[in-house]
N, C-alpha and C positions, 0 to 999 in steps of 0.2 A: 503493500500500499505505499501513497505518496505521504508526504506531511499532512495536507488536507483529510485525509482520508484516517490518518492516526487521531488527528485532534480531535479531543473529546467537545460534544457540543452540549450546551442545557439539557437537549432533547436526550443525548445519548444517557446522559447522567442520570436522569428523571427513568430510563427504562433499565439500567443497570440497578437501580434501588427497589424498582420493581420485580426486576429478574431475581435478585437477591433475599429480598423481603426485609431490606435493613437499609439504612441512608449509606448509600456507596459513599465512600472516603479514599483519597490520596490516589485517583485515578489521573495518570497522567497522561495517558495514550490510551486510546480503543487499537488491542492487538490482533481482533479478525474481527469479518461484520458478516451477520448473514447473507445471500444473494439480495435481498431486499434491504440490506445497509442496518439493520438493528446492531446491535455489539455482540459477539460472542464472548469475545475473551477483553475483561480489563485489564491493563498494562499499570502494574501498581508502582509506585515510589519503593526505591529501595531502602529508604528510612520515611516511618509512617508521621505524619503531621505532629506525635506525642512524643515522638524520637525513639521509637521501636525498630528497631532493626526489621525487617520483610523480606525475607529471602525468595518468596511466591513472588514471581514478577508477572508470568502471568496466568492469569486470575479467570478459570473458567467459569462462566455466569450463565450460560443459556440453560433454562431449566428441562428443556428436550433432551440436550446431551450431556448435562449433568446425570440427569437419572439413567440414558442410558450406560454411562459409563460406570455408577452403579451398581450396574447389575453384571456387567463383567466383573467387578470387584466382588461381589460378593458369590461368584460364580467359579470366584479362587484362582481367577487370570493373573493376578501378581505375582503369587506363590510360583506357580506355571514358568511365568518367564523372570524369576529371579531363578529359578534352578536351573534354566537355559544359559543364564549368562554366566553362571558357573563351568558350564561343560562348553561352552561355544565360543573360542577366542575371539571370532572376527564380530560376532555379534555384541561382546563385549569392549570391544575396542571401537565398534560404532556408538555404542552407547556414551562412550567416554570422551565422544568426540560431541554429542549432543548435549553432555556436562559441560564441557569447554565451551560450547556456542553460546549454552545457559548465561554462564560466567559474563560473555564476551557483550550478549546482548544487554545484558544488568549494568555492565559499565556503562556503555552507549546509552540505555535510558538515563541513567544514573547524570551522566554529562548534560546531555539534553535538556533535562528537565532543573538544573543548577544544584541539584544535591550532590554529585558526585561520589566520590567512593564512599561505602561503608565499610570501615574495618573490621566491625564484628560477624561480618558474614562475609569475608575475602575467600573464595573458595569454597565456599558452599552453594550449594547451587537448590537445589529442590526434588521433591518426588521420589527420593532415594537413591538418585545419579550421585555417584558413578556408578556403585557398587550393587543396588538392589532396586525392586520396586515397591515402592510403601505407597504412591498415591497416582493411579492414572488419571486422575482429573488434571493433575499437573503437566503430566507428561501428554496429556491430548491439548491442555491449553498451551503447550509449547509448539507442537507442530503445527496445529493452526495459526499461531503467530507466524511461527518463522515458515511454513512451507514445507510441502514433502521432500523427503530426502536428508532431514537433519537430525530427527530424533526418533530411531529405527521403531522403539515400544511404542510411541505415541502414534506415531502411521500405522502399525498393525491393531492396536487400539481403537483407529478412526474405522479401519474394515473392517473390524470384529462386529462394531456397531451400524453396521449399515444398512441395516431391518430397522433400525429405530430412526437414523437421522443420517443424510448424507450432504454434502458440501453444495451441490446443485438444484438443490429445492429448498425452499421459506417452510420452518416449521413453527414461525413467530405466532401465528393466529391459535387465539386460548393458550397460549402458552404460560400467561401471566397477567394477574389483572390490570386492567386498563381503565376501568371504572370507577374504581375508588383513589382517594388522595395516596399520592406516594407516600411509600413510609418515613416516617418523620423522626421515629425514635427505634434506636440501636439496642437490640435486646440479646444480643450474642454476649457470648462470655470476655471478649475482645474489651467489652468497653468497661470489663472491670481491673482493668490493667493499664488504662492508660493514664499517665502522670508518674505511674509509678518509678523508683530507682531500678538499676539492676539487681541491687542487692535485694532488694524485693519481689522482682520478678523470682529472681532464680530461688527465693523462700518457697513463694508460690507456687511453684513449679516443684520442687523437693516434697511440700506438702501433700500435693495433688498427686504424684507419682513415685512419691518414695525414692527420689533420685537425689543427685549429689548435695549436699548441703551448701550453704553460700560461703564463696571462699574455696571449693572442693574444684573447681575449674569449669563446672558446668557455665553454658551462657544461655539465657533464654533468647530465643528471637519472637519475632511476629509471626512463625510459623507456628510456636507451639503455645504462645499466649493465649 
């Protein structure tokens, strides 16, 4: 897409909020669009407005696609893909290249948005890359934003959901509420971390997951919050 297509309009932001069911935040670009023009992927700032590092640059938003990808996850596709990575060096190399491409794209987006580099997530991509698959939604979002041939497992997942969604058709009608007011209050768990220090974030993660205590080297990011 060109710069004009990537630039989010007020209508895009309204649509994203309706798709997600919460007020959209920190969207700096539109990563991919439906054939009708509606957003499919939100490109999120590498550091949120509240200061939290956010590694998930390409955030899949379209309800039809997210639902289809969730079916794959429920069917155990992520486990099968991770196992293939361990025994297929060619696939593993291509997946590592996807990881590097993700990092490069985030760096370029950070530069374009004026945010710059975010040291806390340096070398960390998303979705489990480069060694495993822990979120197909991330990989599909990457494939849609980057185009075919960049993320092999994201491309594969798109093929697997073809019975429910394909690039050449619009599936927007009825996919989200367009009659009511757009969501104005964020009820997601992310709102409970806004404004917290890194030590507080680490403490919340430790309490919730039984993970490392503050000072043990664990770092909580926007993907974890």
